[in-house]
PDB file of N, CA, C and O in Angstrom:
ATOM      1  N   UNK A   1      59.230 103.685 127.924  1.00  0.00           N
ATOM      2  CA  UNK A   1      59.164 105.037 128.279  1.00  0.00           C
ATOM      3  C   UNK A   1      59.964 105.315 129.571  1.00  0.00           C
ATOM      4  O   UNK A   1      60.671 106.319 129.653  1.00  0.00           O
ATOM      5  N   UNK A   2      59.851 104.422 130.580  1.00  0.00           N
ATOM      6  CA  UNK A   2      60.605 104.618 131.715  1.00  0.00           C
ATOM      7  C   UNK A   2      62.078 104.522 131.564  1.00  0.00           C
ATOM      8  O   UNK A   2      62.843 105.207 132.244  1.00  0.00           O
ATOM      9  N   UNK A   3      62.475 103.665 130.666  1.00  0.00           N
ATOM     10  CA  UNK A   3      63.943 103.572 130.421  1.00  0.00           C
ATOM     11  C   UNK A   3      64.435 104.761 129.667  1.00  0.00           C
ATOM     12  O   UNK A   3      65.599 105.125 129.841  1.00  0.00           O
ATOM     13  N   UNK A   4      63.663 105.387 128.859  1.00  0.00           N
ATOM     14  CA  UNK A   4      64.110 106.662 128.239  1.00  0.00           C
ATOM     15  C   UNK A   4      64.302 107.682 129.178  1.00  0.00           C
ATOM     16  O   UNK A   4      65.289 108.415 129.115  1.00  0.00           O
ATOM     17  N   UNK A   5      63.312 107.808 130.176  1.00  0.00           N
ATOM     18  CA  UNK A   5      63.463 108.818 131.303  1.00  0.00           C
ATOM     19  C   UNK A   5      64.668 108.599 132.119  1.00  0.00           C
ATOM     20  O   UNK A   5      65.358 109.571 132.428  1.00  0.00           O
ATOM     21  N   UNK A   6      64.987 107.397 132.498  1.00  0.00           N
ATOM     22  CA  UNK A   6      66.206 107.078 133.195  1.00  0.00           C
ATOM     23  C   UNK A   6      67.415 107.413 132.479  1.00  0.00           C
ATOM     24  O   UNK A   6      68.364 107.945 133.054  1.00  0.00           O
ATOM     25  N   UNK A   7      67.423 107.096 131.118  1.00  0.00           N
ATOM     26  CA  UNK A   7      68.636 107.381 130.314  1.00  0.00           C
ATOM     27  C   UNK A   7      68.909 108.822 130.240  1.00  0.00           C
ATOM     28  O   UNK A   7      70.077 109.208 130.298  1.00  0.00           O
ATOM     29  N   UNK A   8      67.861 109.716 130.108  1.00  0.00           N
ATOM     30  CA  UNK A   8      67.884 111.163 130.089  1.00  0.00           C
ATOM     31  C   UNK A   8      68.433 111.695 131.402  1.00  0.00           C
ATOM     32  O   UNK A   8      69.314 112.555 131.379  1.00  0.00           O
ATOM     33  N   UNK A   9      67.941 111.211 132.574  1.00  0.00           N
ATOM     34  CA  UNK A   9      68.357 111.535 133.798  1.00  0.00           C
ATOM     35  C   UNK A   9      69.919 111.221 134.002  1.00  0.00           C
ATOM     36  O   UNK A   9      70.702 112.050 134.466  1.00  0.00           O
ATOM     37  N   UNK A  10      70.270 109.952 133.608  1.00  0.00           N
ATOM     38  CA  UNK A  10      71.678 109.588 133.674  1.00  0.00           C
ATOM     39  C   UNK A  10      72.638 110.676 132.967  1.00  0.00           C
ATOM     40  O   UNK A  10      73.628 111.178 133.500  1.00  0.00           O
ATOM     41  N   UNK A  11      72.166 110.943 131.687  1.00  0.00           N
ATOM     42  CA  UNK A  11      73.071 111.816 130.841  1.00  0.00           C
ATOM     43  C   UNK A  11      73.159 113.272 131.502  1.00  0.00           C
ATOM     44  O   UNK A  11      74.199 113.930 131.525  1.00  0.00           O
ATOM     45  N   UNK A  12      72.015 113.665 132.001  1.00  0.00           N
ATOM     46  CA  UNK A  12      72.097 115.048 132.598  1.00  0.00           C
ATOM     47  C   UNK A  12      72.961 115.099 133.907  1.00  0.00           C
ATOM     48  O   UNK A  12      73.703 116.046 134.168  1.00  0.00           O
ATOM     49  N   UNK A  13      72.809 114.061 134.660  1.00  0.00           N
ATOM     50  CA  UNK A  13      73.590 113.954 135.969  1.00  0.00           C
ATOM     51  C   UNK A  13      75.067 113.796 135.627  1.00  0.00           C
ATOM     52  O   UNK A  13      75.898 114.367 136.333  1.00  0.00           O
ATOM     53  N   UNK A  14      75.422 113.095 134.642  1.00  0.00           N
ATOM     54  CA  UNK A  14      76.860 112.966 134.283  1.00  0.00           C
ATOM     55  C   UNK A  14      77.469 114.242 133.930  1.00  0.00           C
ATOM     56  O   UNK A  14      78.642 114.425 134.253  1.00  0.00           O
ATOM     57  N   UNK A  15      76.826 115.145 133.311  1.00  0.00           N
ATOM     58  CA  UNK A  15      77.337 116.430 132.939  1.00  0.00           C
ATOM     59  C   UNK A  15      77.596 117.291 134.230  1.00  0.00           C
ATOM     60  O   UNK A  15      78.599 117.995 134.348  1.00  0.00           O
ATOM     61  N   UNK A  16      76.627 117.183 135.181  1.00  0.00           N
ATOM     62  CA  UNK A  16      76.810 117.895 136.410  1.00  0.00           C
ATOM     63  C   UNK A  16      78.020 117.474 137.210  1.00  0.00           C
ATOM     64  O   UNK A  16      78.749 118.302 137.756  1.00  0.00           O
ATOM     65  N   UNK A  17      78.219 116.161 137.270  1.00  0.00           N
ATOM     66  CA  UNK A  17      79.398 115.597 137.991  1.00  0.00           C
ATOM     67  C   UNK A  17      80.661 116.064 137.342  1.00  0.00           C
ATOM     68  O   UNK A  17      81.637 116.256 138.068  1.00  0.00           O
ATOM     69  N   UNK A  18      80.749 116.269 136.047  1.00  0.00           N
ATOM     70  CA  UNK A  18      81.983 116.631 135.365  1.00  0.00           C
ATOM     71  C   UNK A  18      82.288 118.187 135.591  1.00  0.00           C
ATOM     72  O   UNK A  18      83.401 118.651 135.341  1.00  0.00           O
ATOM     73  N   UNK A  19      81.276 118.931 136.058  1.00  0.00           N
ATOM     74  CA  UNK A  19      81.409 120.420 135.960  1.00  0.00           C
ATOM     75  C   UNK A  19      82.061 120.902 137.246  1.00  0.00           C
ATOM     76  O   UNK A  19      81.401 121.605 138.011  1.00  0.00           O
ATOM     77  N   UNK A  20      83.316 120.567 137.533  1.00  0.00           N
ATOM     78  CA  UNK A  20      83.951 121.112 138.640  1.00  0.00           C
ATOM     79  C   UNK A  20      85.506 121.084 138.446  1.00  0.00           C
ATOM     80  O   UNK A  20      86.007 120.428 137.532  1.00  0.00           O
ATOM     81  N   UNK A  21      86.196 121.755 139.261  1.00  0.00           N
ATOM     82  CA  UNK A  21      87.648 121.757 139.192  1.00  0.00           C
ATOM     83  C   UNK A  21      88.166 120.740 140.177  1.00  0.00           C
ATOM     84  O   UNK A  21      87.505 120.449 141.174  1.00  0.00           O
ATOM     85  N   UNK A  22      89.314 120.204 139.922  1.00  0.00           N
ATOM     86  CA  UNK A  22      89.920 119.173 140.759  1.00  0.00           C
ATOM     87  C   UNK A  22      91.355 119.608 141.120  1.00  0.00           C
ATOM     88  O   UNK A  22      92.207 119.874 140.272  1.00  0.00           O
ATOM     89  N   UNK A  23      91.546 119.657 142.439  1.00  0.00           N
ATOM     90  CA  UNK A  23      92.951 119.884 142.972  1.00  0.00           C
ATOM     91  C   UNK A  23      93.575 118.589 143.208  1.00  0.00           C
ATOM     92  O   UNK A  23      92.948 117.753 143.859  1.00  0.00           O
ATOM     93  N   UNK A  24      94.739 118.323 142.757  1.00  0.00           N
ATOM     94  CA  UNK A  24      95.540 117.138 143.111  1.00  0.00           C
ATOM     95  C   UNK A  24      96.681 117.539 143.982  1.00  0.00           C
ATOM     96  O   UNK A  24      97.542 118.311 143.562  1.00  0.00           O
ATOM     97  N   UNK A  25      96.711 117.034 145.191  1.00  0.00           N
ATOM     98  CA  UNK A  25      97.672 117.498 146.170  1.00  0.00           C
ATOM     99  C   UNK A  25      98.908 116.512 146.061  1.00  0.00           C
ATOM    100  O   UNK A  25      98.827 115.397 145.545  1.00  0.00           O
ATOM    101  N   UNK A  26     100.128 117.082 146.640  1.00  0.00           N
ATOM    102  CA  UNK A  26     101.309 116.294 146.592  1.00  0.00           C
ATOM    103  C   UNK A  26     101.088 115.109 147.564  1.00  0.00           C
ATOM    104  O   UNK A  26     101.751 114.085 147.401  1.00  0.00           O
ATOM    105  N   UNK A  27     100.248 115.195 148.497  1.00  0.00           N
ATOM    106  CA  UNK A  27      99.958 114.118 149.430  1.00  0.00           C
ATOM    107  C   UNK A  27      99.228 112.879 148.906  1.00  0.00           C
ATOM    108  O   UNK A  27      99.110 111.822 149.526  1.00  0.00           O
ATOM    109  N   UNK A  28      98.719 113.165 147.600  1.00  0.00           N
ATOM    110  CA  UNK A  28      97.844 112.141 146.928  1.00  0.00           C
ATOM    111  C   UNK A  28      96.475 112.374 147.073  1.00  0.00           C
ATOM    112  O   UNK A  28      95.723 111.605 146.474  1.00  0.00           O
ATOM    113  N   UNK A  29      95.971 113.315 147.774  1.00  0.00           N
ATOM    114  CA  UNK A  29      94.569 113.709 148.000  1.00  0.00           C
ATOM    115  C   UNK A  29      94.036 114.411 146.771  1.00  0.00           C
ATOM    116  O   UNK A  29      94.782 115.173 146.156  1.00  0.00           O
ATOM    117  N   UNK A  30      92.754 114.196 146.364  1.00  0.00           N
ATOM    118  CA  UNK A  30      92.109 114.782 145.266  1.00  0.00           C
ATOM    119  C   UNK A  30      90.897 115.523 145.824  1.00  0.00           C
ATOM    120  O   UNK A  30      90.059 114.868 146.444  1.00  0.00           O
ATOM    121  N   UNK A  31      90.744 116.774 145.662  1.00  0.00           N
ATOM    122  CA  UNK A  31      89.668 117.589 146.143  1.00  0.00           C
ATOM    123  C   UNK A  31      88.827 118.134 144.999  1.00  0.00           C
ATOM    124  O   UNK A  31      89.400 118.691 144.063  1.00  0.00           O
ATOM    125  N   UNK A  32      87.525 118.012 145.015  1.00  0.00           N
ATOM    126  CA  UNK A  32      86.549 118.571 144.079  1.00  0.00           C
ATOM    127  C   UNK A  32      86.222 120.000 144.532  1.00  0.00           C
ATOM    128  O   UNK A  32      85.663 120.177 145.614  1.00  0.00           O
ATOM    129  N   UNK A  33      86.538 120.969 143.775  1.00  0.00           N
ATOM    130  CA  UNK A  33      86.389 122.380 144.205  1.00  0.00           C
ATOM    131  C   UNK A  33      85.971 123.309 143.017  1.00  0.00           C
ATOM    132  O   UNK A  33      85.876 122.882 141.867  1.00  0.00           O
ATOM    133  N   UNK A  34      85.748 124.495 143.341  1.00  0.00           N
ATOM    134  CA  UNK A  34      85.567 125.627 142.361  1.00  0.00           C
ATOM    135  C   UNK A  34      86.738 126.529 142.585  1.00  0.00           C
ATOM    136  O   UNK A  34      86.793 127.155 143.643  1.00  0.00           O
ATOM    137  N   UNK A  35      87.664 126.651 141.700  1.00  0.00           N
ATOM    138  CA  UNK A  35      88.796 127.531 141.930  1.00  0.00           C
ATOM    139  C   UNK A  35      88.272 129.019 141.714  1.00  0.00           C
ATOM    140  O   UNK A  35      87.562 129.370 140.771  1.00  0.00           O
ATOM    141  N   UNK A  36      88.697 129.769 142.654  1.00  0.00           N
ATOM    142  CA  UNK A  36      88.247 131.218 142.601  1.00  0.00           C
ATOM    143  C   UNK A  36      89.484 132.081 142.011  1.00  0.00           C
ATOM    144  O   UNK A  36      89.301 132.915 141.123  1.00  0.00           O
ATOM    145  N   UNK A  37      90.615 131.846 142.509  1.00  0.00           N
ATOM    146  CA  UNK A  37      91.735 132.665 142.149  1.00  0.00           C
ATOM    147  C   UNK A  37      93.100 131.865 142.269  1.00  0.00           C
ATOM    148  O   UNK A  37      93.337 131.071 143.179  1.00  0.00           O
ATOM    149  N   UNK A  38      93.924 132.162 141.284  1.00  0.00           N
ATOM    150  CA  UNK A  38      95.297 131.456 141.232  1.00  0.00           C
ATOM    151  C   UNK A  38      96.221 132.673 141.467  1.00  0.00           C
ATOM    152  O   UNK A  38      96.410 133.479 140.556  1.00  0.00           O
ATOM    153  N   UNK A  39      96.768 132.805 142.617  1.00  0.00           N
ATOM    154  CA  UNK A  39      97.735 133.829 142.784  1.00  0.00           C
ATOM    155  C   UNK A  39      99.216 133.466 142.562  1.00  0.00           C
ATOM    156  O   UNK A  39      99.534 132.415 142.005  1.00  0.00           O
ATOM    157  N   UNK A  40     100.068 134.318 142.989  1.00  0.00           N
ATOM    158  CA  UNK A  40     101.534 134.005 142.752  1.00  0.00           C
ATOM    159  C   UNK A  40     102.026 132.821 143.525  1.00  0.00           C
ATOM    160  O   UNK A  40     102.824 132.026 143.029  1.00  0.00           O
ATOM    161  N   UNK A  41     101.511 132.692 144.842  1.00  0.00           N
ATOM    162  CA  UNK A  41     101.984 131.630 145.689  1.00  0.00           C
ATOM    163  C   UNK A  41     100.825 130.715 146.225  1.00  0.00           C
ATOM    164  O   UNK A  41     101.105 129.680 146.830  1.00  0.00           O
ATOM    165  N   UNK A  42      99.643 131.058 146.024  1.00  0.00           N
ATOM    166  CA  UNK A  42      98.505 130.283 146.589  1.00  0.00           C
ATOM    167  C   UNK A  42      97.365 130.192 145.614  1.00  0.00           C
ATOM    168  O   UNK A  42      97.252 130.992 144.685  1.00  0.00           O
ATOM    169  N   UNK A  43      96.569 129.264 145.823  1.00  0.00           N
ATOM    170  CA  UNK A  43      95.277 129.035 145.122  1.00  0.00           C
ATOM    171  C   UNK A  43      94.102 129.088 146.022  1.00  0.00           C
ATOM    172  O   UNK A  43      94.018 128.300 146.964  1.00  0.00           O
ATOM    173  N   UNK A  44      93.131 130.030 145.767  1.00  0.00           N
ATOM    174  CA  UNK A  44      91.965 130.069 146.578  1.00  0.00           C
ATOM    175  C   UNK A  44      90.779 129.288 145.837  1.00  0.00           C
ATOM    176  O   UNK A  44      90.630 129.295 144.615  1.00  0.00           O
ATOM    177  N   UNK A  45      90.004 128.653 146.693  1.00  0.00           N
ATOM    178  CA  UNK A  45      88.960 127.780 146.133  1.00  0.00           C
ATOM    179  C   UNK A  45      87.821 127.712 147.165  1.00  0.00           C
ATOM    180  O   UNK A  45      87.980 128.034 148.343  1.00  0.00           O
ATOM    181  N   UNK A  46      86.639 127.263 146.635  1.00  0.00           N
ATOM    182  CA  UNK A  46      85.513 126.834 147.510  1.00  0.00           C
ATOM    183  C   UNK A  46      85.266 125.431 147.242  1.00  0.00           C
ATOM    184  O   UNK A  46      85.431 124.962 146.115  1.00  0.00           O
ATOM    185  N   UNK A  47      84.847 124.689 148.308  1.00  0.00           N
ATOM    186  CA  UNK A  47      84.539 123.292 148.282  1.00  0.00           C
ATOM    187  C   UNK A  47      83.225 123.191 147.477  1.00  0.00           C
ATOM    188  O   UNK A  47      82.294 123.985 147.614  1.00  0.00           O
ATOM    189  N   UNK A  48      83.231 122.118 146.603  1.00  0.00           N
ATOM    190  CA  UNK A  48      82.061 121.933 145.735  1.00  0.00           C
ATOM    191  C   UNK A  48      80.788 121.708 146.426  1.00  0.00           C
ATOM    192  O   UNK A  48      79.734 122.095 145.922  1.00  0.00           O
ATOM    193  N   UNK A  49      80.832 121.093 147.572  1.00  0.00           N
ATOM    194  CA  UNK A  49      79.535 120.776 148.284  1.00  0.00           C
ATOM    195  C   UNK A  49      79.016 121.920 149.084  1.00  0.00           C
ATOM    196  O   UNK A  49      77.934 121.824 149.663  1.00  0.00           O
ATOM    197  N   UNK A  50      79.757 123.025 149.143  1.00  0.00           N
ATOM    198  CA  UNK A  50      79.367 124.309 149.762  1.00  0.00           C
ATOM    199  C   UNK A  50      79.885 125.571 149.060  1.00  0.00           C
ATOM    200  O   UNK A  50      80.755 126.243 149.615  1.00  0.00           O
ATOM    201  N   UNK A  51      79.398 125.920 147.879  1.00  0.00           N
ATOM    202  CA  UNK A  51      79.872 126.969 147.094  1.00  0.00           C
ATOM    203  C   UNK A  51      79.528 128.331 147.777  1.00  0.00           C
ATOM    204  O   UNK A  51      80.162 129.345 147.486  1.00  0.00           O
ATOM    205  N   UNK A  52      78.517 128.337 148.684  1.00  0.00           N
ATOM    206  CA  UNK A  52      78.307 129.558 149.285  1.00  0.00           C
ATOM    207  C   UNK A  52      79.009 129.722 150.582  1.00  0.00           C
ATOM    208  O   UNK A  52      78.836 130.749 151.238  1.00  0.00           O
ATOM    209  N   UNK A  53      79.766 128.802 150.978  1.00  0.00           N
ATOM    210  CA  UNK A  53      80.567 128.809 152.203  1.00  0.00           C
ATOM    211  C   UNK A  53      81.883 129.535 152.101  1.00  0.00           C
ATOM    212  O   UNK A  53      82.121 130.318 151.181  1.00  0.00           O
ATOM    213  N   UNK A  54      82.749 129.249 153.087  1.00  0.00           N
ATOM    214  CA  UNK A  54      83.940 129.991 153.116  1.00  0.00           C
ATOM    215  C   UNK A  54      84.969 129.657 151.949  1.00  0.00           C
ATOM    216  O   UNK A  54      84.897 128.591 151.338  1.00  0.00           O
ATOM    217  N   UNK A  55      85.869 130.560 151.691  1.00  0.00           N
ATOM    218  CA  UNK A  55      86.878 130.378 150.763  1.00  0.00           C
ATOM    219  C   UNK A  55      88.090 129.818 151.390  1.00  0.00           C
ATOM    220  O   UNK A  55      88.484 130.366 152.420  1.00  0.00           O
ATOM    221  N   UNK A  56      88.768 128.764 150.900  1.00  0.00           N
ATOM    222  CA  UNK A  56      89.945 128.157 151.379  1.00  0.00           C
ATOM    223  C   UNK A  56      91.054 128.538 150.470  1.00  0.00           C
ATOM    224  O   UNK A  56      90.845 128.974 149.337  1.00  0.00           O
ATOM    225  N   UNK A  57      92.314 128.358 151.011  1.00  0.00           N
ATOM    226  CA  UNK A  57      93.581 128.573 150.160  1.00  0.00           C
ATOM    227  C   UNK A  57      94.572 127.458 150.443  1.00  0.00           C
ATOM    228  O   UNK A  57      94.645 126.874 151.524  1.00  0.00           O
ATOM    229  N   UNK A  58      95.310 127.219 149.406  1.00  0.00           N
ATOM    230  CA  UNK A  58      96.382 126.152 149.508  1.00  0.00           C
ATOM    231  C   UNK A  58      97.633 126.722 148.828  1.00  0.00           C
ATOM    232  O   UNK A  58      97.487 127.388 147.803  1.00  0.00           O
ATOM    233  N   UNK A  59      98.836 126.506 149.327  1.00  0.00           N
ATOM    234  CA  UNK A  59     100.037 126.924 148.686  1.00  0.00           C
ATOM    235  C   UNK A  59     100.217 126.096 147.334  1.00  0.00           C
ATOM    236  O   UNK A  59      99.891 124.913 147.240  1.00  0.00           O
ATOM    237  N   UNK A  60     100.729 126.789 146.376  1.00  0.00           N
ATOM    238  CA  UNK A  60     101.064 126.108 145.134  1.00  0.00           C
ATOM    239  C   UNK A  60     102.067 125.012 145.297  1.00  0.00           C
ATOM    240  O   UNK A  60     102.078 124.015 144.575  1.00  0.00           O
ATOM    241  N   UNK A  61     102.933 125.238 146.298  1.00  0.00           N
ATOM    242  CA  UNK A  61     103.967 124.205 146.518  1.00  0.00           C
ATOM    243  C   UNK A  61     103.361 122.874 147.056  1.00  0.00           C
ATOM    244  O   UNK A  61     104.004 121.825 147.003  1.00  0.00           O
ATOM    245  N   UNK A  62     102.154 122.945 147.556  1.00  0.00           N
ATOM    246  CA  UNK A  62     101.450 121.687 148.065  1.00  0.00           C
ATOM    247  C   UNK A  62     100.645 121.099 147.008  1.00  0.00           C
ATOM    248  O   UNK A  62     100.022 120.070 147.268  1.00  0.00           O
ATOM    249  N   UNK A  63     100.566 121.677 145.716  1.00  0.00           N
ATOM    250  CA  UNK A  63      99.735 121.100 144.694  1.00  0.00           C
ATOM    251  C   UNK A  63     100.657 120.380 143.678  1.00  0.00           C
ATOM    252  O   UNK A  63     101.818 120.735 143.474  1.00  0.00           O
ATOM    253  N   UNK A  64     100.072 119.378 143.079  1.00  0.00           N
ATOM    254  CA  UNK A  64     100.666 118.749 141.931  1.00  0.00           C
ATOM    255  C   UNK A  64     100.004 119.320 140.636  1.00  0.00           C
ATOM    256  O   UNK A  64     100.679 119.565 139.636  1.00  0.00           O
ATOM    257  N   UNK A  65      98.682 119.517 140.694  1.00  0.00           N
ATOM    258  CA  UNK A  65      97.984 119.894 139.443  1.00  0.00           C
ATOM    259  C   UNK A  65      96.620 120.398 139.728  1.00  0.00           C
ATOM    260  O   UNK A  65      96.012 120.003 140.723  1.00  0.00           O
ATOM    261  N   UNK A  66      96.127 121.232 138.919  1.00  0.00           N
ATOM    262  CA  UNK A  66      94.770 121.714 138.942  1.00  0.00           C
ATOM    263  C   UNK A  66      94.153 121.294 137.610  1.00  0.00           C
ATOM    264  O   UNK A  66      94.729 121.612 136.570  1.00  0.00           O
ATOM    265  N   UNK A  67      93.002 120.590 137.581  1.00  0.00           N
ATOM    266  CA  UNK A  67      92.366 120.220 136.348  1.00  0.00           C
ATOM    267  C   UNK A  67      91.073 121.045 136.370  1.00  0.00           C
ATOM    268  O   UNK A  67      90.245 120.850 137.260  1.00  0.00           O
ATOM    269  N   UNK A  68      90.889 121.917 135.459  1.00  0.00           N
ATOM    270  CA  UNK A  68      89.803 122.770 135.373  1.00  0.00           C
ATOM    271  C   UNK A  68      88.467 122.037 134.739  1.00  0.00           C
ATOM    272  O   UNK A  68      88.546 120.965 134.138  1.00  0.00           O
ATOM    273  N   UNK A  69      87.397 122.654 134.920  1.00  0.00           N
ATOM    274  CA  UNK A  69      86.166 121.995 134.393  1.00  0.00           C
ATOM    275  C   UNK A  69      86.204 121.937 132.871  1.00  0.00           C
ATOM    276  O   UNK A  69      85.511 121.083 132.318  1.00  0.00           O
ATOM    277  N   UNK A  70      86.934 122.746 132.158  1.00  0.00           N
ATOM    278  CA  UNK A  70      86.860 122.736 130.675  1.00  0.00           C
ATOM    279  C   UNK A  70      87.940 121.747 130.180  1.00  0.00           C
ATOM    280  O   UNK A  70      88.157 121.632 128.974  1.00  0.00           O
ATOM    281  N   UNK A  71      88.611 121.037 131.098  1.00  0.00           N
ATOM    282  CA  UNK A  71      89.591 120.015 130.726  1.00  0.00           C
ATOM    283  C   UNK A  71      90.974 120.374 130.684  1.00  0.00           C
ATOM    284  O   UNK A  71      91.832 119.499 130.560  1.00  0.00           O
ATOM    285  N   UNK A  72      91.305 121.746 130.789  1.00  0.00           N
ATOM    286  CA  UNK A  72      92.698 122.224 130.842  1.00  0.00           C
ATOM    287  C   UNK A  72      93.334 121.843 132.152  1.00  0.00           C
ATOM    288  O   UNK A  72      92.687 121.689 133.188  1.00  0.00           O
ATOM    289  N   UNK A  73      94.608 121.702 132.052  1.00  0.00           N
ATOM    290  CA  UNK A  73      95.357 121.439 133.418  1.00  0.00           C
ATOM    291  C   UNK A  73      96.454 122.390 133.609  1.00  0.00           C
ATOM    292  O   UNK A  73      97.070 122.854 132.649  1.00  0.00           O
ATOM    293  N   UNK A  74      96.706 122.684 134.794  1.00  0.00           N
ATOM    294  CA  UNK A  74      97.818 123.564 135.192  1.00  0.00           C
ATOM    295  C   UNK A  74      98.739 122.657 136.199  1.00  0.00           C
ATOM    296  O   UNK A  74      98.325 122.228 137.276  1.00  0.00           O
ATOM    297  N   UNK A  75     100.032 122.436 135.688  1.00  0.00           N
ATOM    298  CA  UNK A  75     100.915 121.612 136.405  1.00  0.00           C
ATOM    299  C   UNK A  75     101.814 122.388 137.347  1.00  0.00           C
ATOM    300  O   UNK A  75     102.481 123.334 136.928  1.00  0.00           O
ATOM    301  N   UNK A  76     101.841 121.983 138.668  1.00  0.00           N
ATOM    302  CA  UNK A  76     102.675 122.510 139.683  1.00  0.00           C
ATOM    303  C   UNK A  76     103.806 121.656 140.203  1.00  0.00           C
ATOM    304  O   UNK A  76     104.425 121.948 141.226  1.00  0.00           O
ATOM    305  N   UNK A  77     104.077 120.503 139.405  1.00  0.00           N
ATOM    306  CA  UNK A  77     104.969 119.540 139.940  1.00  0.00           C
ATOM    307  C   UNK A  77     106.395 120.183 140.028  1.00  0.00           C
ATOM    308  O   UNK A  77     107.237 119.762 140.822  1.00  0.00           O
ATOM    309  N   UNK A  78     106.601 121.133 139.246  1.00  0.00           N
ATOM    310  CA  UNK A  78     108.013 121.791 139.197  1.00  0.00           C
ATOM    311  C   UNK A  78     108.158 122.792 140.285  1.00  0.00           C
ATOM    312  O   UNK A  78     109.275 123.262 140.503  1.00  0.00           O
ATOM    313  N   UNK A  79     107.147 123.153 140.976  1.00  0.00           N
ATOM    314  CA  UNK A  79     107.190 124.202 141.976  1.00  0.00           C
ATOM    315  C   UNK A  79     107.887 123.671 143.219  1.00  0.00           C
ATOM    316  O   UNK A  79     107.403 122.673 143.753  1.00  0.00           O
ATOM    317  N   UNK A  80     109.008 124.252 143.748  1.00  0.00           N
ATOM    318  CA  UNK A  80     109.679 123.772 144.894  1.00  0.00           C
ATOM    319  C   UNK A  80     108.915 123.997 146.228  1.00  0.00           C
ATOM    320  O   UNK A  80     108.241 125.009 146.422  1.00  0.00           O
ATOM    321  N   UNK A  81     109.041 123.104 147.040  1.00  0.00           N
ATOM    322  CA  UNK A  81     108.284 123.257 148.441  1.00  0.00           C
ATOM    323  C   UNK A  81     109.027 124.179 149.340  1.00  0.00           C
ATOM    324  O   UNK A  81     108.596 124.422 150.467  1.00  0.00           O
TER     325      UNK A  81
END
């Protein structure tokens, strides 16, 4: 019974961990975020550990890729700096 409960807890927590957006920066840094808006020149986001906190923005030219929680990807590697 204890093993079944641990298994259920593990499965539920793995779904929570996957439910975020990921920003891959040109510098090699990867940030777990919730993307709010993708504009013409910048991306606005909130950090995953503080969704009620301030919104941050990053220039598209500083990004390599955004991987959304549904698995789709948006590639910015062709964007000039």
